[in-house]
N, C-alpha and C positions, 0 to 999 in steps of 0.2 A: 409160811403159805405158800403156794406155789400159783403161778398166774391164773390157772383155769378156775381153782378154788377162790382165788380173789374176784374173778369177773362173776364165777357162781353166785359169791355173797354178795357183789353189787346188784345182782338180777333180783336175789332174792330180798334184799332189802329194799329195794324200788317196787316190786311187786307187793312188798308188804305195805309200802305207806299207801298203794294205791287201794288195797284191799281197805285201808282205815277210811280213807276217804269216801270211798263207795260206801262203806256202813255204816258213815256218820251221813250223809245224803240220805241212803233209804230211811235210817231209823228217823230223819225229820218229816220224808214225806210218807211215810206209814200212816200214821194217823188218817188221810183222804183215802188212803188205798181198800180196794175190794178184796173180797173172802182169799180170793186166789193170790195174791201176792202176800198176803198175812200168811198164807199156808207155805209159801213159797220161803219165806223170810224165816218160818219156825225151823224149816228144816236147814237153812245155808247157819244161821246165829250160832248153834252148837259149835261148829267147824272153825270158827272164826278162831275161840283161844287158843281151840287145839293147835291150829296151823302157826299161832303166833308164840307157841312155846316150843314147835318143833321148827320153827325159821333160824333155831341158832345152830341147827343140825347142819346147814349147809349141804345138802343132798338130791339129787334127782327127785326124790321123792317129792322132797318138801317144796321141790320149784312145779312139780305137776300138782302138786296139792293146790300152793299158790294159784297157778293159773287157772285151774278149775273154778276155785273159788271167786277170783276176780273174773271171770267169764258170767259165771251164776249171777254174782253182784251187778255188773254191767247190766245183764238184760232184765234184771228186776228193777235196777233204778229208769230205764228207759220205759218199762212199762208203767212206771209212776208217773211220769211226765204227761 
């Protein structure tokens, strides 16, 4: 693996860990959430497994998908606090 691929791999793995942490936090807080938060979760949740599978790809597409879902999960988590 060349250096740029190694960096991309590290970045994807770090984002994947963050995504999993955010996912777990959102799941814990969803039972107290309103309908809007639950609707947002229903949109995000199916993408999580897809992104985890795609993460082994180590591509720009994967990095962008992870960045998007991490951003959405962060926003959702903030709305639950």
